[in-house]
N, C-alpha and C positions, 0 to 999 in steps of 0.2 A: 751642179751646173752653175755658173755665175748668171747673174739675171743680164738683159739685153743693156748695152750701153754701161755695163760696168769697167772700171780701170782695166786697160788690158785686153778687154773683149773686142774683137774686130768684126763682130757681128752685126754691129751697128752701119756697117758700110764705110766705116773710116772716114766719118764727115772730118772735114778739114775746119781748122779754126781759123777765122777771119777776123782781121783786127779792123775796127772801126775807129776813124779817127776825125774827132770834132775839128772843122776847119773854119777860118775866119773868112775866106773867100774860095768859094768851091773851083770857080773857073781857074784862078791861079794855081791853086793845088791840082787840078786835071793836068794842066799844061805841064807842071813840074814832074807827075809821074808818068805821062806820056812820055817825057825825055829819058825816062828811066826804062822805056819798053812796057809799060803797062797799057791795057786798052779798056775800053769801056765795055763792060757784058751787060749792063742792066743800069736803068736810069730812072728816077722817078723825083720831079721837083729839084730840091736841094740835097738830094741821097742819090749816090754813085757806087754801084760796084764795078770795081776794076779789076783784071785778071792780068796775069802772065805766068803763062804755062799753068802749073797747078797752084800757084800762089794767088789769094784773093786779098782784097783790101779795098774796104768802103771808106767813101769820103762823106762825111755829114755835115751839113752847113750848121753852122752854131747859134742861129738866131733865136731858136726855141731858148736854148741853155742860157744864152745873153740875157732873155726877157725873164727868165725864172718863173716859179722857183724850180730848180735844178739841182741835182747834187754838184755838177759842175759849176753854178751859178758864181759862187764867190771867187773863185780861181780862174773863170775862163779868160780874164783880159790879162792873165800873166803871159810873160816868154822868157823862155821857150815853153811852148805846151810839152806835156807828157814828161817833165824832168823826172829821171830815175829809170825810164824805159829807155831800152834799144832795140829797135825793130831790126832782126837781122834776114837778109835777103841772101839766099844762097844761089849763086849762078855757075856755068860752067867754065867761064872764064874771066876772072875778076879783072884780068888789065885791060880787055876789050871793053868792060863796064866802065873802067874807069877813063879811058879815052873817050866813050860817049859822054860821060858827066864833065870832064873837062871841056869838053868840044860845047857841051851844052850851056856852060857857065854856070854849072849849078853849086852850089854852096859846099864845097868839099871842106870840112874841118878838121880831118887827121889825114895824113897822107897816106898812101898805098904803103904797104909794108908786110914783111914774112913775121909771122908769128910764131913763138918758141912750140905753141901746141898743134903746129901742123897747118896751120891756115894763112892765107893772104888776105888782105883786105884793106880797105878804107872805110872811111866814114863821112857822111855828110848829112845836114839837115835841110829838112823841107821849108817851105816858105811860114809855116807856123812853128819851126824851131824843133818839129819831131824829129828824133836823132836816129840815123838809118846806118846799118853796116852792112856793107856788100863784102860777099866772102865768098872765097873757094877753098877747096882742100890745095895744100900744096903739091904741085906735081909729082906725082911719084911716092905721095903718102898714101 
């Protein structure tokens, strides 16, 4: 019998992965993610847990990383942050989300389009340049 928390073992309660983003301005990032439909679930100083349905996202002010020493200190001033990472947010209606993002004047960096792998998506960048893909399966897929 596998140990609890072993890969593929659901006995641990299916704990979700929550992505934590180090941000340069917590209030600016909060405003951005609220425009995407996230709400604050918990806040402590410059740490904020946001939720949208089952999706969890944490914003962490970067002052302690900037002050160092921290693993991120040498790179924290780079823009965009998170280069090489794409955060995929799966939604029921990507077209409605695209309208929401456009209406809020969010930074859409790749237009909405159908993909050959059976998805429809668009991509945007948050205020620190983190790359987000908003996606839905193509209707009928």
